[in-house]
HTML snippet that shows the backbone in 3Dmol.js (N, CA, C, O; Angstrom):
<script src="https://3Dmol.org/build/3Dmol-min.js"></script>
<div id="view" style="width:600px;height:400px;position:relative"></div>
<script>
const pdb = `
ATOM      1  N   MET A   1      14.075-119.977  10.805  1.00  0.00           N
ATOM      2  CA  MET A   1      14.322-120.051   9.387  1.00  0.00           C
ATOM      3  C   MET A   1      14.549-121.508   9.006  1.00  0.00           C
ATOM      4  O   MET A   1      15.300-122.232   9.660  1.00  0.00           O
ATOM      5  N   GLN A   2      13.904-121.903   7.971  1.00  0.00           N
ATOM      6  CA  GLN A   2      14.104-123.262   7.471  1.00  0.00           C
ATOM      7  C   GLN A   2      14.603-123.161   6.035  1.00  0.00           C
ATOM      8  O   GLN A   2      14.004-122.472   5.209  1.00  0.00           O
ATOM      9  N   TYR A   3      15.686-123.840   5.749  1.00  0.00           N
ATOM     10  CA  TYR A   3      16.294-123.791   4.429  1.00  0.00           C
ATOM     11  C   TYR A   3      16.189-125.153   3.764  1.00  0.00           C
ATOM     12  O   TYR A   3      16.501-126.182   4.363  1.00  0.00           O
ATOM     13  N   VAL A   4      15.750-125.140   2.533  1.00  0.00           N
ATOM     14  CA  VAL A   4      15.638-126.370   1.751  1.00  0.00           C
ATOM     15  C   VAL A   4      16.964-126.603   1.029  1.00  0.00           C
ATOM     16  O   VAL A   4      17.496-125.710   0.369  1.00  0.00           O
ATOM     17  N   VAL A   5      17.480-127.814   1.170  1.00  0.00           N
ATOM     18  CA  VAL A   5      18.731-128.192   0.519  1.00  0.00           C
ATOM     19  C   VAL A   5      18.402-129.135  -0.626  1.00  0.00           C
ATOM     20  O   VAL A   5      17.730-130.149  -0.441  1.00  0.00           O
ATOM     21  N   GLU A   6      18.881-128.788  -1.807  1.00  0.00           N
ATOM     22  CA  GLU A   6      18.724-129.665  -2.962  1.00  0.00           C
ATOM     23  C   GLU A   6      20.024-130.423  -3.183  1.00  0.00           C
ATOM     24  O   GLU A   6      21.102-129.829  -3.197  1.00  0.00           O
ATOM     25  N   LEU A   7      19.922-131.719  -3.352  1.00  0.00           N
ATOM     26  CA  LEU A   7      21.087-132.577  -3.592  1.00  0.00           C
ATOM     27  C   LEU A   7      21.008-133.169  -4.989  1.00  0.00           C
ATOM     28  O   LEU A   7      19.943-133.572  -5.457  1.00  0.00           O
ATOM     29  N   GLU A   8      22.158-133.211  -5.639  1.00  0.00           N
ATOM     30  CA  GLU A   8      22.194-133.745  -7.001  1.00  0.00           C
ATOM     31  C   GLU A   8      23.506-134.480  -7.225  1.00  0.00           C
ATOM     32  O   GLU A   8      24.576-133.984  -6.871  1.00  0.00           O
ATOM     33  N   LEU A   9      23.415-135.656  -7.809  1.00  0.00           N
ATOM     34  CA  LEU A   9      24.611-136.414  -8.159  1.00  0.00           C
ATOM     35  C   LEU A   9      25.085-135.954  -9.533  1.00  0.00           C
ATOM     36  O   LEU A   9      24.356-136.058 -10.519  1.00  0.00           O
ATOM     37  N   GLU A  10      26.299-135.452  -9.584  1.00  0.00           N
ATOM     38  CA  GLU A  10      26.870-134.955 -10.835  1.00  0.00           C
ATOM     39  C   GLU A  10      27.373-136.115 -11.695  1.00  0.00           C
ATOM     40  O   GLU A  10      27.566-137.228 -11.206  1.00  0.00           O
ATOM     41  N   ASP A  11      27.581-135.837 -12.969  1.00  0.00           N
ATOM     42  CA  ASP A  11      28.067-136.865 -13.908  1.00  0.00           C
ATOM     43  C   ASP A  11      29.424-137.433 -13.497  1.00  0.00           C
ATOM     44  O   ASP A  11      29.726-138.591 -13.784  1.00  0.00           O
ATOM     45  N   ASP A  12      30.239-136.620 -12.825  1.00  0.00           N
ATOM     46  CA  ASP A  12      31.572-137.070 -12.424  1.00  0.00           C
ATOM     47  C   ASP A  12      31.566-137.835 -11.094  1.00  0.00           C
ATOM     48  O   ASP A  12      32.624-138.220 -10.596  1.00  0.00           O
ATOM     49  N   GLY A  13      30.374-138.057 -10.519  1.00  0.00           N
ATOM     50  CA  GLY A  13      30.261-138.844  -9.298  1.00  0.00           C
ATOM     51  C   GLY A  13      30.239-138.039  -8.011  1.00  0.00           C
ATOM     52  O   GLY A  13      29.977-138.582  -6.938  1.00  0.00           O
ATOM     53  N   ARG A  14      30.518-136.730  -8.117  1.00  0.00           N
ATOM     54  CA  ARG A  14      30.458-135.888  -6.917  1.00  0.00           C
ATOM     55  C   ARG A  14      29.019-135.485  -6.631  1.00  0.00           C
ATOM     56  O   ARG A  14      28.183-135.449  -7.533  1.00  0.00           O
ATOM     57  N   TRP A  15      28.740-135.185  -5.374  1.00  0.00           N
ATOM     58  CA  TRP A  15      27.434-134.689  -4.971  1.00  0.00           C
ATOM     59  C   TRP A  15      27.480-133.177  -4.858  1.00  0.00           C
ATOM     60  O   TRP A  15      28.441-132.610  -4.338  1.00  0.00           O
ATOM     61  N   LEU A  16      26.436-132.530  -5.348  1.00  0.00           N
ATOM     62  CA  LEU A  16      26.291-131.084  -5.238  1.00  0.00           C
ATOM     63  C   LEU A  16      25.107-130.804  -4.329  1.00  0.00           C
ATOM     64  O   LEU A  16      24.006-131.304  -4.559  1.00  0.00           O
ATOM     65  N   ALA A  17      25.336-130.006  -3.301  1.00  0.00           N
ATOM     66  CA  ALA A  17      24.266-129.571  -2.404  1.00  0.00           C
ATOM     67  C   ALA A  17      24.130-128.064  -2.559  1.00  0.00           C
ATOM     68  O   ALA A  17      25.129-127.344  -2.560  1.00  0.00           O
ATOM     69  N   ALA A  18      22.902-127.587  -2.691  1.00  0.00           N
ATOM     70  CA  ALA A  18      22.658-126.160  -2.859  1.00  0.00           C
ATOM     71  C   ALA A  18      21.428-125.744  -2.070  1.00  0.00           C
ATOM     72  O   ALA A  18      20.496-126.524  -1.876  1.00  0.00           O
ATOM     73  N   ILE A  19      21.447-124.492  -1.620  1.00  0.00           N
ATOM     74  CA  ILE A  19      20.297-123.908  -0.945  1.00  0.00           C
ATOM     75  C   ILE A  19      19.786-122.796  -1.853  1.00  0.00           C
ATOM     76  O   ILE A  19      20.340-121.697  -1.857  1.00  0.00           O
ATOM     77  N   PRO A  20      18.737-123.070  -2.622  1.00  0.00           N
ATOM     78  CA  PRO A  20      18.257-122.111  -3.618  1.00  0.00           C
ATOM     79  C   PRO A  20      17.882-120.738  -3.059  1.00  0.00           C
ATOM     80  O   PRO A  20      18.030-119.734  -3.755  1.00  0.00           O
ATOM     81  N   SER A  21      17.406-120.678  -1.831  1.00  0.00           N
ATOM     82  CA  SER A  21      17.009-119.391  -1.260  1.00  0.00           C
ATOM     83  C   SER A  21      18.197-118.554  -0.796  1.00  0.00           C
ATOM     84  O   SER A  21      18.021-117.414  -0.365  1.00  0.00           O
ATOM     85  N   MET A  22      19.399-119.109  -0.880  1.00  0.00           N
ATOM     86  CA  MET A  22      20.625-118.400  -0.524  1.00  0.00           C
ATOM     87  C   MET A  22      21.559-118.441  -1.737  1.00  0.00           C
ATOM     88  O   MET A  22      22.372-119.356  -1.862  1.00  0.00           O
ATOM     89  N   PRO A  23      21.444-117.453  -2.629  1.00  0.00           N
ATOM     90  CA  PRO A  23      22.261-117.457  -3.850  1.00  0.00           C
ATOM     91  C   PRO A  23      23.746-117.661  -3.556  1.00  0.00           C
ATOM     92  O   PRO A  23      24.321-117.013  -2.682  1.00  0.00           O
ATOM     93  N   GLY A  24      24.342-118.569  -4.301  1.00  0.00           N
ATOM     94  CA  GLY A  24      25.768-118.834  -4.168  1.00  0.00           C
ATOM     95  C   GLY A  24      26.135-119.838  -3.095  1.00  0.00           C
ATOM     96  O   GLY A  24      27.299-120.222  -2.978  1.00  0.00           O
ATOM     97  N   VAL A  25      25.154-120.271  -2.305  1.00  0.00           N
ATOM     98  CA  VAL A  25      25.445-121.240  -1.248  1.00  0.00           C
ATOM     99  C   VAL A  25      25.275-122.640  -1.819  1.00  0.00           C
ATOM    100  O   VAL A  25      24.174-123.187  -1.881  1.00  0.00           O
ATOM    101  N   MET A  26      26.406-123.197  -2.233  1.00  0.00           N
ATOM    102  CA  MET A  26      26.443-124.543  -2.800  1.00  0.00           C
ATOM    103  C   MET A  26      27.798-125.146  -2.499  1.00  0.00           C
ATOM    104  O   MET A  26      28.791-124.433  -2.349  1.00  0.00           O
ATOM    105  N   ALA A  27      27.830-126.468  -2.413  1.00  0.00           N
ATOM    106  CA  ALA A  27      29.081-127.141  -2.095  1.00  0.00           C
ATOM    107  C   ALA A  27      29.081-128.538  -2.703  1.00  0.00           C
ATOM    108  O   ALA A  27      28.039-129.180  -2.831  1.00  0.00           O
ATOM    109  N   TYR A  28      30.266-128.988  -3.070  1.00  0.00           N
ATOM    110  CA  TYR A  28      30.457-130.337  -3.584  1.00  0.00           C
ATOM    111  C   TYR A  28      31.007-131.236  -2.489  1.00  0.00           C
ATOM    112  O   TYR A  28      31.688-130.773  -1.573  1.00  0.00           O
ATOM    113  N   GLY A  29      30.709-132.513  -2.589  1.00  0.00           N
ATOM    114  CA  GLY A  29      31.262-133.492  -1.675  1.00  0.00           C
ATOM    115  C   GLY A  29      31.427-134.823  -2.376  1.00  0.00           C
ATOM    116  O   GLY A  29      30.747-135.107  -3.362  1.00  0.00           O
ATOM    117  N   VAL A  30      32.336-135.639  -1.861  1.00  0.00           N
ATOM    118  CA  VAL A  30      32.556-136.965  -2.416  1.00  0.00           C
ATOM    119  C   VAL A  30      31.323-137.833  -2.172  1.00  0.00           C
ATOM    120  O   VAL A  30      30.945-138.656  -3.005  1.00  0.00           O
ATOM    121  N   THR A  31      30.710-137.627  -1.009  1.00  0.00           N
ATOM    122  CA  THR A  31      29.491-138.352  -0.676  1.00  0.00           C
ATOM    123  C   THR A  31      28.354-137.352  -0.466  1.00  0.00           C
ATOM    124  O   THR A  31      28.583-136.152  -0.314  1.00  0.00           O
ATOM    125  N   GLU A  32      27.144-137.864  -0.461  1.00  0.00           N
ATOM    126  CA  GLU A  32      25.965-137.036  -0.203  1.00  0.00           C
ATOM    127  C   GLU A  32      26.083-136.380   1.176  1.00  0.00           C
ATOM    128  O   GLU A  32      25.760-135.204   1.349  1.00  0.00           O
ATOM    129  N   LYS A  33      26.546-137.153   2.140  1.00  0.00           N
ATOM    130  CA  LYS A  33      26.696-136.652   3.514  1.00  0.00           C
ATOM    131  C   LYS A  33      27.724-135.517   3.575  1.00  0.00           C
ATOM    132  O   LYS A  33      27.504-134.520   4.263  1.00  0.00           O
ATOM    133  N   ASP A  34      28.838-135.665   2.861  1.00  0.00           N
ATOM    134  CA  ASP A  34      29.860-134.615   2.831  1.00  0.00           C
ATOM    135  C   ASP A  34      29.300-133.324   2.241  1.00  0.00           C
ATOM    136  O   ASP A  34      29.477-132.249   2.814  1.00  0.00           O
ATOM    137  N   ALA A  35      28.629-133.429   1.103  1.00  0.00           N
ATOM    138  CA  ALA A  35      28.073-132.246   0.447  1.00  0.00           C
ATOM    139  C   ALA A  35      27.076-131.542   1.365  1.00  0.00           C
ATOM    140  O   ALA A  35      27.066-130.314   1.448  1.00  0.00           O
ATOM    141  N   LEU A  36      26.252-132.305   2.044  1.00  0.00           N
ATOM    142  CA  LEU A  36      25.272-131.739   2.958  1.00  0.00           C
ATOM    143  C   LEU A  36      25.969-131.017   4.114  1.00  0.00           C
ATOM    144  O   LEU A  36      25.571-129.909   4.474  1.00  0.00           O
ATOM    145  N   ALA A  37      26.985-131.619   4.689  1.00  0.00           N
ATOM    146  CA  ALA A  37      27.718-130.992   5.793  1.00  0.00           C
ATOM    147  C   ALA A  37      28.390-129.704   5.339  1.00  0.00           C
ATOM    148  O   ALA A  37      28.359-128.707   6.059  1.00  0.00           O
ATOM    149  N   TYR A  38      28.998-129.711   4.150  1.00  0.00           N
ATOM    150  CA  TYR A  38      29.685-128.526   3.647  1.00  0.00           C
ATOM    151  C   TYR A  38      28.721-127.382   3.371  1.00  0.00           C
ATOM    152  O   TYR A  38      29.015-126.231   3.694  1.00  0.00           O
ATOM    153  N   VAL A  39      27.566-127.689   2.775  1.00  0.00           N
ATOM    154  CA  VAL A  39      26.629-126.619   2.440  1.00  0.00           C
ATOM    155  C   VAL A  39      25.977-126.054   3.705  1.00  0.00           C
ATOM    156  O   VAL A  39      25.700-124.856   3.772  1.00  0.00           O
ATOM    157  N   GLU A  40      25.732-126.893   4.695  1.00  0.00           N
ATOM    158  CA  GLU A  40      25.172-126.391   5.951  1.00  0.00           C
ATOM    159  C   GLU A  40      26.170-125.478   6.652  1.00  0.00           C
ATOM    160  O   GLU A  40      25.785-124.435   7.179  1.00  0.00           O
ATOM    161  N   ALA A  41      27.438-125.852   6.664  1.00  0.00           N
ATOM    162  CA  ALA A  41      28.469-125.023   7.282  1.00  0.00           C
ATOM    163  C   ALA A  41      28.580-123.679   6.560  1.00  0.00           C
ATOM    164  O   ALA A  41      28.705-122.634   7.199  1.00  0.00           O
ATOM    165  N   LEU A  42      28.535-123.711   5.244  1.00  0.00           N
ATOM    166  CA  LEU A  42      28.606-122.475   4.467  1.00  0.00           C
ATOM    167  C   LEU A  42      27.399-121.583   4.752  1.00  0.00           C
ATOM    168  O   LEU A  42      27.549-120.373   4.918  1.00  0.00           O
ATOM    169  N   ALA A  43      26.216-122.166   4.809  1.00  0.00           N
ATOM    170  CA  ALA A  43      25.006-121.394   5.096  1.00  0.00           C
ATOM    171  C   ALA A  43      25.101-120.734   6.467  1.00  0.00           C
ATOM    172  O   ALA A  43      24.702-119.581   6.629  1.00  0.00           O
ATOM    173  N   LEU A  44      25.622-121.451   7.444  1.00  0.00           N
ATOM    174  CA  LEU A  44      25.770-120.875   8.786  1.00  0.00           C
ATOM    175  C   LEU A  44      26.769-119.727   8.788  1.00  0.00           C
ATOM    176  O   LEU A  44      26.597-118.755   9.523  1.00  0.00           O
ATOM    177  N   ARG A  45      27.815-119.833   7.969  1.00  0.00           N
ATOM    178  CA  ARG A  45      28.773-118.722   7.848  1.00  0.00           C
ATOM    179  C   ARG A  45      28.102-117.495   7.239  1.00  0.00           C
ATOM    180  O   ARG A  45      28.350-116.371   7.676  1.00  0.00           O
ATOM    181  N   VAL A  46      27.257-117.704   6.239  1.00  0.00           N
ATOM    182  CA  VAL A  46      26.535-116.599   5.607  1.00  0.00           C
ATOM    183  C   VAL A  46      25.596-115.942   6.622  1.00  0.00           C
ATOM    184  O   VAL A  46      25.532-114.716   6.706  1.00  0.00           O
ATOM    185  N   ILE A  47      24.875-116.752   7.385  1.00  0.00           N
ATOM    186  CA  ILE A  47      23.956-116.222   8.393  1.00  0.00           C
ATOM    187  C   ILE A  47      24.735-115.435   9.449  1.00  0.00           C
ATOM    188  O   ILE A  47      24.300-114.361   9.866  1.00  0.00           O
ATOM    189  N   ALA A  48      25.877-115.960   9.882  1.00  0.00           N
ATOM    190  CA  ALA A  48      26.707-115.263  10.870  1.00  0.00           C
ATOM    191  C   ALA A  48      27.167-113.917  10.324  1.00  0.00           C
ATOM    192  O   ALA A  48      27.154-112.918  11.042  1.00  0.00           O
ATOM    193  N   ASP A  49      27.570-113.887   9.069  1.00  0.00           N
ATOM    194  CA  ASP A  49      28.002-112.641   8.445  1.00  0.00           C
ATOM    195  C   ASP A  49      26.840-111.643   8.378  1.00  0.00           C
ATOM    196  O   ASP A  49      27.034-110.453   8.626  1.00  0.00           O
ATOM    197  N   GLN A  50      25.658-112.109   8.051  1.00  0.00           N
ATOM    198  CA  GLN A  50      24.477-111.233   8.015  1.00  0.00           C
ATOM    199  C   GLN A  50      24.179-110.676   9.400  1.00  0.00           C
ATOM    200  O   GLN A  50      23.824-109.504   9.532  1.00  0.00           O
ATOM    201  N   LEU A  51      24.316-111.488  10.419  1.00  0.00           N
ATOM    202  CA  LEU A  51      24.107-111.021  11.799  1.00  0.00           C
ATOM    203  C   LEU A  51      25.126-109.948  12.173  1.00  0.00           C
ATOM    204  O   LEU A  51      24.772-108.922  12.752  1.00  0.00           O
ATOM    205  N   GLU A  52      26.383-110.189  11.841  1.00  0.00           N
ATOM    206  CA  GLU A  52      27.451-109.238  12.158  1.00  0.00           C
ATOM    207  C   GLU A  52      27.253-107.891  11.480  1.00  0.00           C
ATOM    208  O   GLU A  52      27.655-106.858  12.016  1.00  0.00           O
ATOM    209  N   HIS A  53      26.637-107.896  10.305  1.00  0.00           N
ATOM    210  CA  HIS A  53      26.451-106.663   9.546  1.00  0.00           C
ATOM    211  C   HIS A  53      25.040-106.097   9.668  1.00  0.00           C
ATOM    212  O   HIS A  53      24.671-105.175   8.941  1.00  0.00           O
ATOM    213  N   GLY A  54      24.256-106.649  10.587  1.00  0.00           N
ATOM    214  CA  GLY A  54      22.915-106.131  10.833  1.00  0.00           C
ATOM    215  C   GLY A  54      21.934-106.362   9.703  1.00  0.00           C
ATOM    216  O   GLY A  54      20.930-105.657   9.596  1.00  0.00           O
ATOM    217  N   GLU A  55      22.211-107.336   8.864  1.00  0.00           N
ATOM    218  CA  GLU A  55      21.328-107.625   7.727  1.00  0.00           C
ATOM    219  C   GLU A  55      20.184-108.554   8.099  1.00  0.00           C
ATOM    220  O   GLU A  55      19.237-108.714   7.329  1.00  0.00           O
ATOM    221  N   THR A  56      20.265-109.165   9.269  1.00  0.00           N
ATOM    222  CA  THR A  56      19.202-110.019   9.779  1.00  0.00           C
ATOM    223  C   THR A  56      19.162-109.869  11.285  1.00  0.00           C
ATOM    224  O   THR A  56      20.150-109.467  11.898  1.00  0.00           O
ATOM    225  N   SER A  57      18.039-110.186  11.878  1.00  0.00           N
ATOM    226  CA  SER A  57      17.855-110.015  13.317  1.00  0.00           C
ATOM    227  C   SER A  57      18.112-111.332  14.054  1.00  0.00           C
ATOM    228  O   SER A  57      17.648-112.386  13.619  1.00  0.00           O
ATOM    229  N   PRO A  58      18.849-111.277  15.167  1.00  0.00           N
ATOM    230  CA  PRO A  58      19.119-112.489  15.928  1.00  0.00           C
ATOM    231  C   PRO A  58      17.943-112.935  16.807  1.00  0.00           C
ATOM    232  O   PRO A  58      17.980-114.015  17.395  1.00  0.00           O
ATOM    233  N   GLU A  59      16.911-112.107  16.892  1.00  0.00           N
ATOM    234  CA  GLU A  59      15.772-112.440  17.730  1.00  0.00           C
ATOM    235  C   GLU A  59      15.105-113.723  17.236  1.00  0.00           C
ATOM    236  O   GLU A  59      14.773-113.864  16.059  1.00  0.00           O
ATOM    237  N   HIS A  60      14.925-114.627  18.150  1.00  0.00           N
ATOM    238  CA  HIS A  60      14.240-115.886  17.855  1.00  0.00           C
ATOM    239  C   HIS A  60      14.884-116.634  16.684  1.00  0.00           C
ATOM    240  O   HIS A  60      14.183-117.231  15.867  1.00  0.00           O
ATOM    241  N   LEU A  61      16.173-116.603  16.607  1.00  0.00           N
ATOM    242  CA  LEU A  61      16.887-117.273  15.532  1.00  0.00           C
ATOM    243  C   LEU A  61      16.821-118.786  15.751  1.00  0.00           C
ATOM    244  O   LEU A  61      17.294-119.299  16.765  1.00  0.00           O
ATOM    245  N   ASP A  62      16.244-119.470  14.811  1.00  0.00           N
ATOM    246  CA  ASP A  62      16.117-120.928  14.854  1.00  0.00           C
ATOM    247  C   ASP A  62      16.318-121.404  13.422  1.00  0.00           C
ATOM    248  O   ASP A  62      15.472-121.169  12.560  1.00  0.00           O
ATOM    249  N   VAL A  63      17.422-122.063  13.173  1.00  0.00           N
ATOM    250  CA  VAL A  63      17.777-122.474  11.821  1.00  0.00           C
ATOM    251  C   VAL A  63      17.653-123.980  11.703  1.00  0.00           C
ATOM    252  O   VAL A  63      18.105-124.722  12.576  1.00  0.00           O
ATOM    253  N   SER A  64      17.033-124.431  10.612  1.00  0.00           N
ATOM    254  CA  SER A  64      16.983-125.863  10.334  1.00  0.00           C
ATOM    255  C   SER A  64      17.134-126.079   8.836  1.00  0.00           C
ATOM    256  O   SER A  64      16.825-125.202   8.029  1.00  0.00           O
ATOM    257  N   PHE A  65      17.611-127.254   8.486  1.00  0.00           N
ATOM    258  CA  PHE A  65      17.822-127.615   7.098  1.00  0.00           C
ATOM    259  C   PHE A  65      16.984-128.856   6.790  1.00  0.00           C
ATOM    260  O   PHE A  65      16.931-129.790   7.589  1.00  0.00           O
ATOM    261  N   VAL A  66      16.338-128.856   5.640  1.00  0.00           N
ATOM    262  CA  VAL A  66      15.582-130.023   5.194  1.00  0.00           C
ATOM    263  C   VAL A  66      16.014-130.366   3.780  1.00  0.00           C
ATOM    264  O   VAL A  66      16.300-129.482   2.973  1.00  0.00           O
ATOM    265  N   ILE A  67      16.056-131.637   3.496  1.00  0.00           N
ATOM    266  CA  ILE A  67      16.438-132.082   2.163  1.00  0.00           C
ATOM    267  C   ILE A  67      15.205-132.133   1.288  1.00  0.00           C
ATOM    268  O   ILE A  67      14.184-132.710   1.660  1.00  0.00           O
ATOM    269  N   ALA A  68      15.312-131.523   0.120  1.00  0.00           N
ATOM    270  CA  ALA A  68      14.177-131.471  -0.808  1.00  0.00           C
ATOM    271  C   ALA A  68      13.903-132.832  -1.395  1.00  0.00           C
ATOM    272  O   ALA A  68      12.983-132.984  -2.199  1.00  0.00           O
TER     273      ALA A  68
END
`;
const viewer = $3Dmol.createViewer("view");
viewer.addModel(pdb, "pdb");
viewer.setStyle({}, {cartoon: {color: "spectrum"}});
viewer.zoomTo();
viewer.render();
</script>
């Protein structure tokens, strides 16, 4: 699975990182790097939860993130 991360600098100076293919998976950070780290961690938590509840298959699980 490859997830596209969109990064945006907000008017207040914070960075917003979001993964459009995963509704609700977005995070703010003081820096671009922070926002990216937070959103990746959140996405991995969502994937782990899906695995635990049988909503996705662990077979050949390969996750990567790319910046749009």
